[in-house]
N, C-alpha and C positions, 0 to 999 in steps of 0.2 A: 784597624787600622792606624798606626801610629803615623804620622808625618814623615817626624825625621826618620825612621827606619825605612822609608818606602825609597825605593826608586820609580824615577817618571814612567816607565814601563808597564808599573803596577794598577795605573791608575787609568780607567778607561775613558775613551773621551766622550763615549756615547752615555757614559754611567749620570744617575742626579746623585751626587754626592754632596751632603751638609757635613760642614767643615765646625768641629767647635775650637773657639779660640777663649785661654782662660785669662782672663785680663784682671792682673795684679796690682800691686803695690811694694817700694820699698822701704818701709817707714816705720817706726819706732812703735811700738805697743807694749809699753810698760816695762817695770823691772823683769818682766818674767817670762814673755813671749817673743820670740825672733823676728826680723827686720820682716822676714819674708812670710810672715801671718796670710797676708791675703793671699797673695799668689799659691801659697799652701793649698788653702781652703778652694778656692776654684777651682786649681788643678786636681785635687781628688774627684768635684764634684763631677768635673767632666770626663774624668777616666771612669767615674763609677759610670756615666752616661754610656759612654761609649761601652764597655764590658755589657752590660746591659744589652746594646745594641752595636755588635761588629760593624754593621755595614754603616755608622756613622765613622767619620775623621778624625783624629785628633791631632793638634797642632800643639807645638811647641807655646808655653805658654808666656804671655808679654808681661814683664816681672817691673814693669814702671809705670806709676800715674798721676794723678793731680792729687799730692799730698803735700801743698805747700803749709797746710794749718799745721804740719807734724815738725817741720822746720826749725824748730826751736831745739830740737832736741838730735845729740851726733848721728850719722848713720842712715836718717832718713835720705832719699834720694828723689826728688818730684822732677819732672820733666812738664808738669802744667799744662792748664786746660787745654790751650791752642793747641801744642806740641802733640799731647793725646789726640785731640782731636784728626789731626791731621795724620797723622802715623794710622789711626782706625781707617778714614778714609782711604787713604793712599793701599792699605791693607785690603779693603775690601774690594777695589777695582782691580786689584790685581789678581784677591784667590778666587774672583765670583768671574775671573776670566774661563778656571775650567771645573768650579764647585759651583751648586744649581744653588745652595743656601749658605749663609754662612749666618753662626751661632757665637756674639759673643755674651760669656759666662764671666761677670764681674764681681770680682771679689772685694770691692774698695766704695763706700758711698762716695769717694771724694773726685770719682770716675764717671758719676754717673750725669754731670751735664755734656761732658765730651763724649758720649755714650748718644745719651739723647741727640745732638746735634750730627753725630758722624752718621748715623742709622737712619735719622731720616733724610739727608742726602742723598745717602746710596739707594734708598728705595725710591728715592724722587728721581735718582738716574735709573731705576727701573732694573735693582741688582735685588737681591731675595735674602735681607737680611735682617737681624733679629736680635734680642740683645733680651738678658735679664739678669738678676742679681741672685748672689747666693746666701740666699734667707728664707725662713719658712718662721713661723711661728709654732713652737711646741709648749705643749701645757705644762707649768711649773718652772718653766725655764724663762728667768727674764733676758727680753732683746735689749740689753744694754748697747751703750754705742758704740765702745771703744775698750779692750782690752779687759773688759770684765766675765762674769761667768760663761757666758754664749762662748765668745771665741776662745777660752782658758780649755773648755772642754774639747772643743772641735779639736785643739792641735795636742791635749791629754790623750786623743784618740788618734790622730793622725802621724802625730811626733811626741810622744812622751820622751824621749830623749833631750827634747830642745825647750824643755818645759821647765823653769828655775821655778821650782813650787816653794823653796825656799825664801823668796824673793816676792811672791806674790803680795801682794796688799791692796786697799781699795784707795782709790781716787776722787774723783769728784762725782757723788752719786745722786748728783739732780737729774731730772731730766733732762734731755738735749734741749727740749723747748724752754728750757730756763734759762740756758747757756748761750745758746746760739750767737744772741747777740757779742757776748764777751768771747767768744770762739771768734767769729769773723774777721774782732779786732784786733785781736792778739796772739790766735793759734791755739792751741791746745795748752801750751806751757803756759799762758794765765789765766786760764783755766782749772789745772791739773798740774801738777807740778811733779809728777811722777808718770804724766802720758798716760793715765788711766779714768774713763770715765765710766765707772758702774763698780763693781766688788766680786772681786775673783772667785771667793768663798764660796764651798761647794761644789765649787767646779770636779768633774770627774770623766775619765776615759769611754766610760758606759753611757754617760748622757751625751757626748759627743759622737758614738757611733746612731744616737737615736738621732740627732741633730742634723747628723751627717746622710741617715735612709731620709729623714725628713724634706730635706733641702734639695735631695735627687730625685725625690718623686715629685715634688713641683716642679722641680725644671723639666721633667720629663715628660709630665702632662700638658706645658705649657709649649713645648718643642713639639710632642705628637700632633696639638691641636692645632699648632703654628696660626694664631691671630693677633698680628702684630698691631698694634694700639697704631692708628693710623696719625695722630702726632709726635709721637714718640719713636716708634718701633720698639717698644718693649714688649716682649712676649705676654701674652695674658694667658692664663691656665683656663682650663674649663669651668665654667659656673659648678657651684656642688659640689 
């Protein structure tokens, strides 16, 4: 059930629907990945969850987020944390008039603060909402911060025609904890002139397929368990 394709009588007022909403961003992803990378990943995970359980309702993606750290690069469009929080709260208040549960699938790390705040408020108001990030640990694949091997492999699998492999190059490869101060002060451009935090070398479509499968499995387990953290609203996967 894809929300944008339905007519309102398709939705049974007595049914308990779970609505999946990909939350992405429009921001630079180095010289080789498209601006819509985060939205593409979140949408792919949401679509995979929907395909595995047609009882879930898949909503159109929200393609803008809090991406101010990327505004040193043309093409980035950020609505900021406050505006994103407001959008998510109002979205949840409206959608939960007919959906029993709301799942926000996040593709951009900069959205996390807004997600935590918005979902915590929605839950305080009695709405059954939760969020989770589209990420999973896969042995042998470095979980680099931005536009490195991890995201490049995902896009090579999802949208190979949009990956400019001839332009792929490493950026600042230091761990995020070592550059976070500079990043907060001056944005990504102050840390990495090409916008990459990591190294895309070694990325492949096959690796992207494995990553997407792992992310989807992790997300599916968290949605099935439905155990939102009481302080943040983040859906926690079952132990083990």
